[in-house]
C-alpha positions in Angstrom: 116.4 85.8 98.5 115.0 86.6 101.8 114.5 90.3 101.1 114.9 92.3 98.2 115.7 95.9 98.4 114.4 98.3 95.5 112.9 101.3 94.0 110.4 102.1 91.6 111.9 99.3 89.1 111.4 95.9 87.1 113.2 94.3 90.0 110.3 95.4 92.4 107.8 93.5 90.1 109.8 90.3 89.5 110.5 90.2 93.4 106.8 90.3 93.9 106.3 87.5 91.0 108.4 85.3 93.3 106.7 86.3 96.4 110.0 87.7 98.1 109.3 90.4 100.7 110.6 93.7 99.5 111.0 97.3 100.8 110.5 99.4 98.3 112.1 103.1 98.1 109.9 105.9 96.4 110.9 109.4 95.4 109.6 111.2 92.4 107.3 108.2 91.8 104.6 107.2 94.2 102.7 104.0 94.8 99.0 106.1 94.6 99.8 106.1 90.7 99.2 102.6 90.6 102.9 101.6 90.3 103.0 99.5 93.3 103.8 95.7 92.8 100.4 93.3 92.2 100.1 90.9 94.9 103.1 91.6 97.1 104.3 89.5 99.7 102.9 90.4 102.9 105.9 91.6 104.5 106.6 93.9 102.0 107.0 97.6 103.1 106.7 100.9 101.1 109.4 103.6 102.3 108.2 107.0 100.8 110.7 109.5 100.7 110.1 113.4 99.7 108.4 116.4 101.1 105.1 115.9 99.3 102.4 112.8 99.2 102.0 114.2 95.5 104.2 112.3 92.9 106.7 114.7 90.9 106.3 112.6 87.7 104.7 109.5 86.3 107.5 107.9 85.7 110.2 109.5 87.9 111.8 111.3 84.9 112.2 114.6 87.3 111.7 116.1 90.5 110.4 119.5 91.2 112.1 119.3 94.9 115.6 119.0 93.8 116.7 120.8 96.9 114.8 118.3 99.2 116.5 115.0 97.3 112.9 113.2 97.7 114.5 109.4 97.6 117.9 110.8 98.9 116.3 112.0 102.1 115.2 108.6 103.4 116.6 108.0 106.7 119.1 105.0 106.7 118.0 104.4 110.4 114.2 104.1 108.9 115.5 101.7 106.1 117.9 99.3 108.6 115.2 99.0 111.3 112.7 97.7 108.5 115.2 95.3 107.5 115.4 94.1 111.1 111.8 94.0 111.5 111.1 92.1 108.2 113.9 89.5 108.7 112.9 88.6 112.5 
């Protein structure tokens, strides 16, 4: 694949193992917990949603900001701009 769009799941780690550029979406979990891909492609980007840089939960099983939406609040324009930038 030329680009993989994924949240914090096994797919993100599989894409990293194939050296694919990744756009990883983060909501209740955050890369600061150590879940980011090992040796991601240099073009990979993290898009972090939510109202706080602090994670809500270790494995994303709950969100303490239910009314804010975390990952649901990521702007579609930001995603599209990142996709266009990485595919150039």
